[in-house]
C-alpha positions in Angstrom: -16.5 15.7 7.1 -17.7 13.0 8.9 -16.3 9.9 9.9 -17.8 7.5 7.6 -16.3 9.5 4.6 -12.8 9.7 5.4 -10.3 8.4 3.2 -9.6 4.8 4.3 -6.7 2.5 3.1 -8.1 -1.4 2.5 -7.7 -2.1 6.0 -9.8 0.9 6.7 -7.2 3.0 8.6 -7.7 6.5 8.1 -5.5 8.1 5.4 -5.7 11.6 4.0 -5.8 11.1 0.1 -5.5 15.1 -0.1 -2.3 16.3 -2.2 0.1 18.1 0.4 2.7 21.2 0.1 6.4 20.8 0.3 5.7 21.5 3.8 2.7 18.6 4.2 -0.1 21.4 4.5 -3.2 19.7 2.8 -4.3 21.3 -0.6 -7.7 21.2 -1.9 -8.9 17.4 -3.7 -7.6 17.8 -7.5 -4.5 20.3 -6.6 -1.1 19.3 -7.4 1.0 18.6 -4.8 4.4 17.3 -3.9 4.8 13.2 -4.1 4.5 11.5 -0.9 6.8 9.4 0.6 6.4 5.8 0.7 5.1 4.8 4.4 6.6 1.9 5.8 9.9 1.5 3.2 12.3 0.0 5.3 15.7 1.7 4.3 19.2 1.0 5.4 20.3 4.3 7.4 22.8 5.4 4.6 20.0 5.4 2.4 17.5 7.0 5.0 19.8 9.8 5.8 20.7 10.3 2.0 17.5 10.7 1.3 16.0 12.4 4.2 19.2 15.3 3.3 17.6 15.2 -0.4 13.8 16.4 1.3 15.5 18.7 3.6 17.8 20.6 1.1 14.4 20.7 -1.3 12.8 22.5 1.5 10.5 19.9 2.5 10.9 18.9 6.1 7.5 17.1 6.4 8.5 14.8 4.0 11.9 14.0 5.8 10.2 13.4 8.7 8.5 10.6 7.0 11.7 8.9 5.7 13.3 9.5 9.4 10.1 8.4 11.0 10.2 5.1 9.0 13.8 4.1 10.3 12.4 5.3 13.8 9.8 2.7 13.5 11.7 -0.2 12.2 15.3 0.2 13.1 17.0 -1.4 16.1 16.0 -0.9 19.4 19.0 1.0 20.6 18.5 3.4 17.4 15.2 4.3 18.2 15.3 7.9 20.0 18.5 8.7 17.5 16.0 8.2 14.7 12.8 9.5 16.3 14.8 12.8 17.4 15.8 13.3 13.7 12.1 13.0 12.8 11.5 15.6 15.8 14.1 17.9 14.4 12.3 18.0 10.6 9.1 18.4 11.9 10.3 21.2 14.0 11.6 22.7 11.4 8.4 22.1 9.3 6.5 23.9 12.1 9.0 26.5 11.7 8.9 27.2 8.3 5.1 27.7 8.6 5.3 29.8 11.2 4.0 28.5 14.1 7.3 29.3 16.2 6.0 27.7 19.8 5.6 24.5 18.4 9.2 24.4 16.1 10.7 25.4 19.4 9.2 22.4 21.5 9.7 19.9 18.8 13.3 21.2 18.1 14.2 21.1 21.6 12.6 17.6 22.0 14.6 16.0 18.9 17.9 17.6 20.2 17.6 16.2 23.5 16.9 12.9 22.1 19.7 13.2 19.5 22.2 14.6 22.1 21.9 11.7 24.1 24.0 9.4 21.8 26.9 12.1 21.8 28.8 10.0 23.9 27.5 6.4 23.3 28.2 6.9 19.6 31.8 6.7 17.8 33.7 10.0 17.4 32.2 10.1 14.2 28.6 9.6 15.4 26.0 6.7 14.7 25.9 6.0 11.0 28.1 9.3 10.5 25.1 11.6 12.0 26.7 14.7 13.3 25.1 14.9 16.6 27.1 17.9 17.9 26.3 19.7 14.6 22.7 19.3 14.9 22.1 20.2 18.6 23.7 23.1 17.9 21.6 23.6 14.7 18.7 22.8 16.8 19.6 24.8 19.6 20.4 28.2 17.7 17.1 28.1 15.8 15.0 27.5 19.1 16.6 30.6 20.2 15.5 32.1 17.1 12.2 31.1 17.4 11.3 31.7 21.3 12.6 35.2 20.2 9.7 35.6 18.2 11.4 35.0 15.0 9.2 35.0 11.9 9.0 31.7 9.7 11.9 30.4 7.9 12.9 29.2 4.9 13.1 25.3 5.2 15.4 24.9 2.4 17.7 27.7 3.3 17.9 26.9 6.9 17.9 22.6 6.7 20.2 21.4 9.0 23.0 18.6 7.9 22.6 15.2 8.9 25.9 13.8 8.4 29.2 14.9 9.4 31.1 16.2 5.8 34.4 13.6 5.2 
């Protein structure tokens, strides 16, 4: 497809109108895909975490990453690394579920590093209740598995818990 025939929004920015599956892979035009998350939606931190967890539990980490990315881009500066790290964890799980062990491991490690930086600066319950320690343990275990040559994983079965249980 050449540049002039690409899907574009009203401002001329490239946007793929192709439907996508639960892991964000493009499907042929006309195929039934998974509804996409609205881009640029500003949610409260609890709303973001609830929606991202719902998508992770449903085996749609790519879509969860889009929700977390909105929080990263719209949130306060002092929280951006947390949201970016959470988005990277979701993308890492996406790659792991697609069978891309190398990409999954790299993104999981990067995301875990970003999230881990909040372990000492956040309250004991974690900023917004995010389970920093649990997420870094989860990411480390999955990263190790992928680096040892692990096969594609089930995104729903391997979905992390974003917040500590009450």
